[in-house]
N, C-alpha and C positions, 0 to 999 in steps of 0.2 A: 463133068459124072462120071462114074464109072457104070462100066457094062457088066450085066447078070447072064448066064444059059439058064433056059428052062427048056422044059422040055415036054407038050402035051403027050398025053400017050394016043391019039386019034392023027393029029397033023404033025408030029415031028419037034424037034429043036429050033430055037430063034431065038435070040439075044435080046434083051433090055436093057436100056440107057438109062438110071434110076440114081439116086441118093443112096450114099451108104445104109442110113439109118431103116431106108425100106425093102433094103435086100432080101432079107425075109418073107416079106410081106407076099401072099401068092398076087398072079398078074394075070389078068386075060389074054388068052390065046391070041394071035390076031387074025387067025382063021376063022376059029367056029365060036371063041369068046367066052370057051370054059376056064373053069379054074385054073390055074397052073402054078405048080411047087419048084422053088429054083432048087440046080439042080447043083449039089455040095460034091466036089471035084479032091477034097482032102484037104494034106496040108497046102498051106501058100507057101510058094518060091519065092524064097529070097535073094537078095540081091548079088549080082557076081563082085569080086573083087575090086574088079575096075569099074564097079559102081552103077553099071548098068543092069536092067533085068529085062528075062523076056519072059512068056506068062501072061499069070497070073500075079498079081501084089497081096499085101500082107490081109487083102480083104476078099479075098476070090474074085477081086475082078481085074478086069484088062484095060487098056488104055488102047482109044481107036487114032489112029492118024490126025494131027490136029487140034487132039483135046486139050484144053487150057487149062488145064488140073496141075500141071508138074513141068 
C-alpha cells in the first residue's frame, strides 16, 4: 500500500499507509487523535528514462522498502 504524508497543526508531520481510494480522506493524528488532512505536494514525479523512480509516484505516494506493490 502507498504511504501518504499528513501534518497535524499541533503535533507535526507523520505518514500513513493506506489505500489509494482513501488517500484524500482525513485521518486521526496518532498523538492527539485530531482529524488531519493529507499534505498535497504538487505535480507527481515521473519515472526516469531507465524506468527507476525516486520520490513520489503518480498518486502522490512513496514506497517503503520491502513493499509488495511493485
